[in-house]
PDB file of N, CA, C and O in Angstrom:
ATOM      1  N   UNK A   1      18.065  -0.804   6.740  1.00  0.00           N
ATOM      2  CA  UNK A   1      16.574  -0.869   6.862  1.00  0.00           C
ATOM      3  C   UNK A   1      16.150  -0.799   7.454  1.00  0.00           C
ATOM      4  O   UNK A   1      16.794  -1.458   8.270  1.00  0.00           O
ATOM      5  N   UNK A   2      14.803  -0.230   8.262  1.00  0.00           N
ATOM      6  CA  UNK A   2      14.257  -0.566   9.617  1.00  0.00           C
ATOM      7  C   UNK A   2      13.755  -1.774   9.400  1.00  0.00           C
ATOM      8  O   UNK A   2      13.710  -2.388   8.335  1.00  0.00           O
ATOM      9  N   UNK A   3      13.243  -2.208  10.828  1.00  0.00           N
ATOM     10  CA  UNK A   3      12.921  -3.020  11.628  1.00  0.00           C
ATOM     11  C   UNK A   3      12.096  -3.940  10.632  1.00  0.00           C
ATOM     12  O   UNK A   3      12.236  -3.331   9.571  1.00  0.00           O
ATOM     13  N   UNK A   4      11.466  -4.840  10.412  1.00  0.00           N
ATOM     14  CA  UNK A   4      10.088  -5.020   9.375  1.00  0.00           C
ATOM     15  C   UNK A   4       8.880  -5.180  10.696  1.00  0.00           C
ATOM     16  O   UNK A   4       8.821  -5.304  11.919  1.00  0.00           O
ATOM     17  N   UNK A   5       8.164  -5.095   9.694  1.00  0.00           N
ATOM     18  CA  UNK A   5       6.955  -5.142  10.078  1.00  0.00           C
ATOM     19  C   UNK A   5       5.843  -6.223   9.541  1.00  0.00           C
ATOM     20  O   UNK A   5       6.352  -7.133   8.887  1.00  0.00           O
ATOM     21  N   UNK A   6       4.594  -6.283   9.677  1.00  0.00           N
ATOM     22  CA  UNK A   6       3.581  -7.157   9.150  1.00  0.00           C
ATOM     23  C   UNK A   6       2.534  -6.171   8.187  1.00  0.00           C
ATOM     24  O   UNK A   6       2.373  -4.973   8.421  1.00  0.00           O
ATOM     25  N   UNK A   7       2.125  -6.617   7.509  1.00  0.00           N
ATOM     26  CA  UNK A   7       1.339  -5.656   6.691  1.00  0.00           C
ATOM     27  C   UNK A   7      -0.222  -6.178   6.584  1.00  0.00           C
ATOM     28  O   UNK A   7      -0.242  -6.777   7.660  1.00  0.00           O
ATOM     29  N   UNK A   8      -1.024  -6.296   6.254  1.00  0.00           N
ATOM     30  CA  UNK A   8      -2.012  -7.227   5.778  1.00  0.00           C
ATOM     31  C   UNK A   8      -2.497  -7.108   3.830  1.00  0.00           C
ATOM     32  O   UNK A   8      -3.717  -6.952   3.781  1.00  0.00           O
ATOM     33  N   UNK A   9      -2.151  -7.129   3.022  1.00  0.00           N
ATOM     34  CA  UNK A   9      -2.145  -6.730   1.793  1.00  0.00           C
ATOM     35  C   UNK A   9      -3.473  -7.260   1.300  1.00  0.00           C
ATOM     36  O   UNK A   9      -3.279  -8.466   1.448  1.00  0.00           O
ATOM     37  N   UNK A  10      -4.809  -7.135   0.765  1.00  0.00           N
ATOM     38  CA  UNK A  10      -5.670  -7.718   0.520  1.00  0.00           C
ATOM     39  C   UNK A  10      -5.524  -9.096   0.965  1.00  0.00           C
ATOM     40  O   UNK A  10      -4.936  -9.950   0.302  1.00  0.00           O
ATOM     41  N   UNK A  11      -5.934  -9.250   1.820  1.00  0.00           N
ATOM     42  CA  UNK A  11      -6.226 -10.527   2.768  1.00  0.00           C
ATOM     43  C   UNK A  11      -4.502 -11.352   3.206  1.00  0.00           C
ATOM     44  O   UNK A  11      -4.425 -12.265   4.028  1.00  0.00           O
ATOM     45  N   UNK A  12      -3.456 -10.862   2.567  1.00  0.00           N
ATOM     46  CA  UNK A  12      -2.623 -11.415   2.202  1.00  0.00           C
ATOM     47  C   UNK A  12      -1.597 -11.210   3.872  1.00  0.00           C
ATOM     48  O   UNK A  12      -2.172 -10.244   4.375  1.00  0.00           O
ATOM     49  N   UNK A  13      -0.898 -11.464   4.485  1.00  0.00           N
ATOM     50  CA  UNK A  13       0.110 -10.951   5.257  1.00  0.00           C
ATOM     51  C   UNK A  13       1.549 -10.835   4.645  1.00  0.00           C
ATOM     52  O   UNK A  13       2.070 -11.758   4.020  1.00  0.00           O
ATOM     53  N   UNK A  14       2.204  -9.509   4.898  1.00  0.00           N
ATOM     54  CA  UNK A  14       3.749  -9.036   3.845  1.00  0.00           C
ATOM     55  C   UNK A  14       4.473  -8.285   4.930  1.00  0.00           C
ATOM     56  O   UNK A  14       3.977  -7.349   5.559  1.00  0.00           O
ATOM     57  N   UNK A  15       5.955  -8.875   5.139  1.00  0.00           N
ATOM     58  CA  UNK A  15       6.541  -8.436   5.455  1.00  0.00           C
ATOM     59  C   UNK A  15       7.321  -7.256   5.128  1.00  0.00           C
ATOM     60  O   UNK A  15       8.338  -7.410   4.453  1.00  0.00           O
ATOM     61  N   UNK A  16       6.865  -5.708   5.646  1.00  0.00           N
ATOM     62  CA  UNK A  16       8.099  -4.566   4.646  1.00  0.00           C
ATOM     63  C   UNK A  16       8.357  -3.825   5.953  1.00  0.00           C
ATOM     64  O   UNK A  16       7.944  -3.762   7.111  1.00  0.00           O
ATOM     65  N   UNK A  17       9.174  -3.353   5.217  1.00  0.00           N
ATOM     66  CA  UNK A  17      10.157  -2.281   5.837  1.00  0.00           C
ATOM     67  C   UNK A  17       9.357  -1.091   7.144  1.00  0.00           C
ATOM     68  O   UNK A  17       8.483  -0.275   6.849  1.00  0.00           O
ATOM     69  N   UNK A  18       9.787  -1.237   8.201  1.00  0.00           N
ATOM     70  CA  UNK A  18       9.112  -0.704   9.203  1.00  0.00           C
ATOM     71  C   UNK A  18       9.050   0.819   8.857  1.00  0.00           C
ATOM     72  O   UNK A  18       8.236   1.422   9.556  1.00  0.00           O
ATOM     73  N   UNK A  19       9.749   1.617   7.900  1.00  0.00           N
ATOM     74  CA  UNK A  19       9.509   2.591   7.747  1.00  0.00           C
ATOM     75  C   UNK A  19       8.861   3.385   6.556  1.00  0.00           C
ATOM     76  O   UNK A  19       8.934   4.555   6.180  1.00  0.00           O
ATOM     77  N   UNK A  20       7.860   1.698   5.896  1.00  0.00           N
ATOM     78  CA  UNK A  20       7.932   2.019   4.822  1.00  0.00           C
ATOM     79  C   UNK A  20       6.407   2.807   4.213  1.00  0.00           C
ATOM     80  O   UNK A  20       5.313   2.485   4.677  1.00  0.00           O
ATOM     81  N   UNK A  21       6.496   3.425   3.576  1.00  0.00           N
ATOM     82  CA  UNK A  21       4.620   4.327   3.229  1.00  0.00           C
ATOM     83  C   UNK A  21       3.996   3.762   1.902  1.00  0.00           C
ATOM     84  O   UNK A  21       4.530   2.862   1.253  1.00  0.00           O
ATOM     85  N   UNK A  22       2.929   4.314   1.594  1.00  0.00           N
ATOM     86  CA  UNK A  22       2.257   3.142   1.187  1.00  0.00           C
ATOM     87  C   UNK A  22       3.064   3.246  -0.749  1.00  0.00           C
ATOM     88  O   UNK A  22       3.326   2.259  -1.437  1.00  0.00           O
ATOM     89  N   UNK A  23       3.186   4.121  -0.993  1.00  0.00           N
ATOM     90  CA  UNK A  23       3.879   4.912  -2.152  1.00  0.00           C
ATOM     91  C   UNK A  23       5.425   3.502  -2.503  1.00  0.00           C
ATOM     92  O   UNK A  23       5.909   3.000  -3.517  1.00  0.00           O
ATOM     93  N   UNK A  24       5.690   3.370  -0.916  1.00  0.00           N
ATOM     94  CA  UNK A  24       7.219   2.755  -1.141  1.00  0.00           C
ATOM     95  C   UNK A  24       6.191   1.040  -1.810  1.00  0.00           C
ATOM     96  O   UNK A  24       6.190   0.581  -2.953  1.00  0.00           O
ATOM     97  N   UNK A  25       5.455   0.506  -0.550  1.00  0.00           N
ATOM     98  CA  UNK A  25       4.457  -0.351  -1.006  1.00  0.00           C
ATOM     99  C   UNK A  25       4.182  -0.851  -2.549  1.00  0.00           C
ATOM    100  O   UNK A  25       4.213  -2.023  -2.922  1.00  0.00           O
ATOM    101  N   UNK A  26       3.984  -0.024  -3.130  1.00  0.00           N
ATOM    102  CA  UNK A  26       3.418  -0.057  -4.394  1.00  0.00           C
ATOM    103  C   UNK A  26       4.721  -0.586  -5.444  1.00  0.00           C
ATOM    104  O   UNK A  26       4.841  -1.559  -6.188  1.00  0.00           O
ATOM    105  N   UNK A  27       5.731   0.730  -5.052  1.00  0.00           N
ATOM    106  CA  UNK A  27       6.778   0.668  -5.484  1.00  0.00           C
ATOM    107  C   UNK A  27       7.799  -1.009  -5.443  1.00  0.00           C
ATOM    108  O   UNK A  27       8.669  -1.416  -6.213  1.00  0.00           O
ATOM    109  N   UNK A  28       7.216  -1.608  -4.241  1.00  0.00           N
ATOM    110  CA  UNK A  28       8.006  -3.075  -4.099  1.00  0.00           C
ATOM    111  C   UNK A  28       7.192  -3.907  -4.547  1.00  0.00           C
ATOM    112  O   UNK A  28       7.668  -4.952  -4.991  1.00  0.00           O
ATOM    113  N   UNK A  29       5.886  -3.738  -4.571  1.00  0.00           N
ATOM    114  CA  UNK A  29       4.985  -4.564  -5.623  1.00  0.00           C
ATOM    115  C   UNK A  29       5.239  -4.142  -7.138  1.00  0.00           C
ATOM    116  O   UNK A  29       4.476  -4.593  -7.992  1.00  0.00           O
ATOM    117  N   UNK A  30       5.998  -3.524  -7.404  1.00  0.00           N
ATOM    118  CA  UNK A  30       5.653  -3.258  -9.103  1.00  0.00           C
ATOM    119  C   UNK A  30       4.510  -2.543  -9.181  1.00  0.00           C
ATOM    120  O   UNK A  30       4.027  -2.805 -10.283  1.00  0.00           O
ATOM    121  N   UNK A  31       3.951  -1.927  -8.714  1.00  0.00           N
ATOM    122  CA  UNK A  31       2.523  -1.720  -8.940  1.00  0.00           C
ATOM    123  C   UNK A  31       2.420  -0.147  -9.354  1.00  0.00           C
ATOM    124  O   UNK A  31       2.739   0.730  -8.551  1.00  0.00           O
ATOM    125  N   UNK A  32       1.928   0.159 -10.733  1.00  0.00           N
ATOM    126  CA  UNK A  32       1.655   1.730 -10.978  1.00  0.00           C
ATOM    127  C   UNK A  32       1.156   2.493 -10.036  1.00  0.00           C
ATOM    128  O   UNK A  32       0.263   1.768  -9.598  1.00  0.00           O
ATOM    129  N   UNK A  33       1.125   3.470  -9.422  1.00  0.00           N
ATOM    130  CA  UNK A  33      -0.255   4.373  -8.574  1.00  0.00           C
ATOM    131  C   UNK A  33      -0.286   5.479  -9.069  1.00  0.00           C
ATOM    132  O   UNK A  33       0.001   6.568  -8.572  1.00  0.00           O
ATOM    133  N   UNK A  34      -0.819   5.081 -10.577  1.00  0.00           N
ATOM    134  CA  UNK A  34      -1.968   5.788 -11.173  1.00  0.00           C
ATOM    135  C   UNK A  34      -2.481   4.527 -11.805  1.00  0.00           C
ATOM    136  O   UNK A  34      -2.792   4.813 -12.961  1.00  0.00           O
ATOM    137  N   UNK A  35      -2.604   3.836 -11.672  1.00  0.00           N
ATOM    138  CA  UNK A  35      -3.723   2.184 -11.670  1.00  0.00           C
ATOM    139  C   UNK A  35      -3.919   1.519 -10.647  1.00  0.00           C
ATOM    140  O   UNK A  35      -4.185   0.317 -10.686  1.00  0.00           O
ATOM    141  N   UNK A  36      -3.803   2.288  -9.432  1.00  0.00           N
ATOM    142  CA  UNK A  36      -3.742   1.307  -8.269  1.00  0.00           C
ATOM    143  C   UNK A  36      -4.837   2.200  -7.044  1.00  0.00           C
ATOM    144  O   UNK A  36      -4.415   3.209  -6.481  1.00  0.00           O
ATOM    145  N   UNK A  37      -5.763   1.836  -6.863  1.00  0.00           N
ATOM    146  CA  UNK A  37      -6.695   2.415  -5.728  1.00  0.00           C
ATOM    147  C   UNK A  37      -6.048   1.896  -4.065  1.00  0.00           C
ATOM    148  O   UNK A  37      -6.109   0.714  -3.726  1.00  0.00           O
ATOM    149  N   UNK A  38      -5.553   2.794  -3.311  1.00  0.00           N
ATOM    150  CA  UNK A  38      -5.114   2.426  -2.469  1.00  0.00           C
ATOM    151  C   UNK A  38      -5.909   2.514  -1.068  1.00  0.00           C
ATOM    152  O   UNK A  38      -5.729   3.658  -0.651  1.00  0.00           O
ATOM    153  N   UNK A  39      -6.642   1.852  -0.245  1.00  0.00           N
ATOM    154  CA  UNK A  39      -7.077   1.989   0.903  1.00  0.00           C
ATOM    155  C   UNK A  39      -6.616   1.660   2.408  1.00  0.00           C
ATOM    156  O   UNK A  39      -6.728   0.481   2.744  1.00  0.00           O
ATOM    157  N   UNK A  40      -6.280   2.265   3.036  1.00  0.00           N
ATOM    158  CA  UNK A  40      -5.743   2.220   4.365  1.00  0.00           C
ATOM    159  C   UNK A  40      -6.567   1.952   5.608  1.00  0.00           C
ATOM    160  O   UNK A  40      -7.414   2.727   6.052  1.00  0.00           O
ATOM    161  N   UNK A  41      -6.237   0.780   6.124  1.00  0.00           N
ATOM    162  CA  UNK A  41      -7.506   0.725   7.355  1.00  0.00           C
ATOM    163  C   UNK A  41      -8.889   1.535   6.961  1.00  0.00           C
ATOM    164  O   UNK A  41      -9.490   2.439   7.541  1.00  0.00           O
ATOM    165  N   UNK A  42      -9.150   0.787   5.658  1.00  0.00           N
ATOM    166  CA  UNK A  42     -10.496   1.436   5.178  1.00  0.00           C
ATOM    167  C   UNK A  42     -10.611   3.313   5.224  1.00  0.00           C
ATOM    168  O   UNK A  42     -11.681   3.897   5.396  1.00  0.00           O
ATOM    169  N   UNK A  43      -9.683   3.802   5.090  1.00  0.00           N
ATOM    170  CA  UNK A  43      -9.454   5.490   4.516  1.00  0.00           C
ATOM    171  C   UNK A  43      -8.760   5.210   2.906  1.00  0.00           C
ATOM    172  O   UNK A  43      -7.596   4.894   2.662  1.00  0.00           O
ATOM    173  N   UNK A  44      -9.752   5.411   2.047  1.00  0.00           N
ATOM    174  CA  UNK A  44      -8.997   5.500   0.586  1.00  0.00           C
ATOM    175  C   UNK A  44      -7.863   6.180   0.723  1.00  0.00           C
ATOM    176  O   UNK A  44      -8.120   6.868   1.711  1.00  0.00           O
ATOM    177  N   UNK A  45      -6.883   6.426   0.427  1.00  0.00           N
ATOM    178  CA  UNK A  45      -5.631   7.515   0.524  1.00  0.00           C
ATOM    179  C   UNK A  45      -5.408   7.903  -0.995  1.00  0.00           C
ATOM    180  O   UNK A  45      -4.871   7.122  -1.781  1.00  0.00           O
ATOM    181  N   UNK A  46      -5.931   9.366  -1.414  1.00  0.00           N
ATOM    182  CA  UNK A  46      -5.558   9.868  -2.693  1.00  0.00           C
ATOM    183  C   UNK A  46      -3.887   9.664  -2.977  1.00  0.00           C
ATOM    184  O   UNK A  46      -2.980   9.694  -2.146  1.00  0.00           O
ATOM    185  N   UNK A  47      -3.816   9.464  -4.334  1.00  0.00           N
ATOM    186  CA  UNK A  47      -2.404   9.231  -4.781  1.00  0.00           C
ATOM    187  C   UNK A  47      -1.474  10.426  -4.458  1.00  0.00           C
ATOM    188  O   UNK A  47      -0.288  10.098  -4.439  1.00  0.00           O
ATOM    189  N   UNK A  48      -1.783  12.064  -4.133  1.00  0.00           N
ATOM    190  CA  UNK A  48      -0.961  13.018  -3.906  1.00  0.00           C
ATOM    191  C   UNK A  48      -0.429  12.673  -2.314  1.00  0.00           C
ATOM    192  O   UNK A  48       0.438  13.391  -1.816  1.00  0.00           O
ATOM    193  N   UNK A  49      -0.903  11.737  -1.692  1.00  0.00           N
ATOM    194  CA  UNK A  49      -0.785  11.533  -0.406  1.00  0.00           C
ATOM    195  C   UNK A  49      -0.106  10.326   0.028  1.00  0.00           C
ATOM    196  O   UNK A  49       0.100   9.986   1.193  1.00  0.00           O
ATOM    197  N   UNK A  50       0.208   9.734  -1.005  1.00  0.00           N
ATOM    198  CA  UNK A  50       0.640   8.241  -0.880  1.00  0.00           C
ATOM    199  C   UNK A  50       2.264   8.092  -0.398  1.00  0.00           C
ATOM    200  O   UNK A  50       2.827   7.137   0.137  1.00  0.00           O
ATOM    201  N   UNK A  51       2.832   9.535  -0.836  1.00  0.00           N
ATOM    202  CA  UNK A  51       4.609   8.969  -0.195  1.00  0.00           C
ATOM    203  C   UNK A  51       4.494   9.648   1.177  1.00  0.00           C
ATOM    204  O   UNK A  51       5.540   9.900   1.774  1.00  0.00           O
ATOM    205  N   UNK A  52       3.247   9.983   1.759  1.00  0.00           N
ATOM    206  CA  UNK A  52       3.377  10.675   2.964  1.00  0.00           C
ATOM    207  C   UNK A  52       2.554   9.800   4.025  1.00  0.00           C
ATOM    208  O   UNK A  52       2.554  10.188   5.193  1.00  0.00           O
ATOM    209  N   UNK A  53       1.760   8.483   3.629  1.00  0.00           N
ATOM    210  CA  UNK A  53       1.290   7.624   4.592  1.00  0.00           C
ATOM    211  C   UNK A  53       2.207   6.887   4.682  1.00  0.00           C
ATOM    212  O   UNK A  53       2.835   6.389   3.748  1.00  0.00           O
ATOM    213  N   UNK A  54       2.419   6.706   6.088  1.00  0.00           N
ATOM    214  CA  UNK A  54       3.309   5.861   6.560  1.00  0.00           C
ATOM    215  C   UNK A  54       2.419   4.777   7.175  1.00  0.00           C
ATOM    216  O   UNK A  54       1.461   4.970   7.923  1.00  0.00           O
ATOM    217  N   UNK A  55       2.946   3.472   6.687  1.00  0.00           N
ATOM    218  CA  UNK A  55       2.212   2.091   7.115  1.00  0.00           C
ATOM    219  C   UNK A  55       3.105   1.733   8.712  1.00  0.00           C
ATOM    220  O   UNK A  55       4.278   1.849   9.066  1.00  0.00           O
ATOM    221  N   UNK A  56       1.918   1.286   9.333  1.00  0.00           N
ATOM    222  CA  UNK A  56       1.877   0.761  10.695  1.00  0.00           C
ATOM    223  C   UNK A  56       2.129  -0.778  10.849  1.00  0.00           C
ATOM    224  O   UNK A  56       2.258  -1.406   9.798  1.00  0.00           O
ATOM    225  N   UNK A  57       2.200  -1.343  11.830  1.00  0.00           N
ATOM    226  CA  UNK A  57       2.418  -2.878  11.828  1.00  0.00           C
ATOM    227  C   UNK A  57       0.946  -2.972  12.373  1.00  0.00           C
ATOM    228  O   UNK A  57       0.357  -2.323  13.238  1.00  0.00           O
ATOM    229  N   UNK A  58       0.506  -4.159  11.444  1.00  0.00           N
ATOM    230  CA  UNK A  58      -0.789  -4.669  11.912  1.00  0.00           C
ATOM    231  C   UNK A  58      -2.264  -3.503  10.680  1.00  0.00           C
ATOM    232  O   UNK A  58      -3.487  -3.600  10.582  1.00  0.00           O
ATOM    233  N   UNK A  59      -1.270  -2.594  10.041  1.00  0.00           N
ATOM    234  CA  UNK A  59      -2.520  -1.841   9.122  1.00  0.00           C
ATOM    235  C   UNK A  59      -2.969  -2.937   7.920  1.00  0.00           C
ATOM    236  O   UNK A  59      -2.239  -3.732   7.327  1.00  0.00           O
ATOM    237  N   UNK A  60      -4.453  -2.706   7.757  1.00  0.00           N
ATOM    238  CA  UNK A  60      -5.048  -3.690   6.635  1.00  0.00           C
ATOM    239  C   UNK A  60      -4.911  -2.553   5.339  1.00  0.00           C
ATOM    240  O   UNK A  60      -5.137  -1.345   5.262  1.00  0.00           O
ATOM    241  N   UNK A  61      -4.466  -3.492   4.462  1.00  0.00           N
ATOM    242  CA  UNK A  61      -4.431  -2.771   3.380  1.00  0.00           C
ATOM    243  C   UNK A  61      -4.785  -3.368   2.075  1.00  0.00           C
ATOM    244  O   UNK A  61      -4.284  -4.437   1.726  1.00  0.00           O
ATOM    245  N   UNK A  62      -6.111  -2.354   0.916  1.00  0.00           N
ATOM    246  CA  UNK A  62      -6.422  -3.138   0.152  1.00  0.00           C
ATOM    247  C   UNK A  62      -6.028  -2.285  -1.098  1.00  0.00           C
ATOM    248  O   UNK A  62      -5.583  -1.141  -1.007  1.00  0.00           O
ATOM    249  N   UNK A  63      -6.216  -2.892  -2.169  1.00  0.00           N
ATOM    250  CA  UNK A  63      -5.330  -2.311  -3.373  1.00  0.00           C
ATOM    251  C   UNK A  63      -6.286  -2.987  -4.650  1.00  0.00           C
ATOM    252  O   UNK A  63      -6.417  -4.136  -5.072  1.00  0.00           O
ATOM    253  N   UNK A  64      -6.848  -1.726  -5.016  1.00  0.00           N
ATOM    254  CA  UNK A  64      -7.992  -2.081  -6.306  1.00  0.00           C
ATOM    255  C   UNK A  64      -7.151  -1.682  -7.723  1.00  0.00           C
ATOM    256  O   UNK A  64      -6.513  -0.635  -7.832  1.00  0.00           O
ATOM    257  N   UNK A  65      -7.246  -2.543  -8.619  1.00  0.00           N
ATOM    258  CA  UNK A  65      -6.784  -2.403  -9.800  1.00  0.00           C
ATOM    259  C   UNK A  65      -7.280  -1.957 -11.036  1.00  0.00           C
ATOM    260  O   UNK A  65      -7.825  -2.891 -11.625  1.00  0.00           O
ATOM    261  N   UNK A  66      -7.315  -0.680 -11.798  1.00  0.00           N
ATOM    262  CA  UNK A  66      -8.157  -0.470 -12.512  1.00  0.00           C
ATOM    263  C   UNK A  66      -7.647  -0.852 -13.559  1.00  0.00           C
ATOM    264  O   UNK A  66      -6.434  -0.888 -13.769  1.00  0.00           O
ATOM    265  N   UNK A  67      -8.905  -1.324 -14.670  1.00  0.00           N
ATOM    266  CA  UNK A  67      -8.852  -2.495 -15.803  1.00  0.00           C
ATOM    267  C   UNK A  67      -9.570  -1.919 -17.032  1.00  0.00           C
ATOM    268  O   UNK A  67     -10.790  -1.766 -17.076  1.00  0.00           O
ATOM    269  N   UNK A  68      -8.566  -1.556 -18.211  1.00  0.00           N
ATOM    270  CA  UNK A  68      -9.061  -0.736 -19.134  1.00  0.00           C
ATOM    271  C   UNK A  68      -9.862  -1.830 -20.082  1.00  0.00           C
ATOM    272  O   UNK A  68     -10.006  -3.018 -19.794  1.00  0.00           O
ATOM    273  N   UNK A  69     -10.323  -1.217 -21.201  1.00  0.00           N
ATOM    274  CA  UNK A  69     -11.382  -2.088 -21.608  1.00  0.00           C
ATOM    275  C   UNK A  69     -12.365  -1.712 -22.377  1.00  0.00           C
ATOM    276  O   UNK A  69     -12.784  -0.638 -21.944  1.00  0.00           O
ATOM    277  N   UNK A  70     -12.873  -2.006 -23.179  1.00  0.00           N
ATOM    278  CA  UNK A  70     -14.553  -1.770 -23.873  1.00  0.00           C
ATOM    279  C   UNK A  70     -15.674  -3.012 -24.015  1.00  0.00           C
ATOM    280  O   UNK A  70     -16.787  -2.788 -24.491  1.00  0.00           O
TER     281      UNK A  70
END
């Protein structure tokens, strides 16, 4: 495991592995990437790019969950 870093997820500081990607963060949080919109530093990350989007110390991440219903 690489050195830990701090990111802010929906306003809450979290420690993550220094080599984390956006997809890795979702997996760590137990979230299905098909049901979440990911924004890193005010930029929406498209689902195919989640595994290539490297997180950095201090990144601001917003996760928005889709809710089904009628």
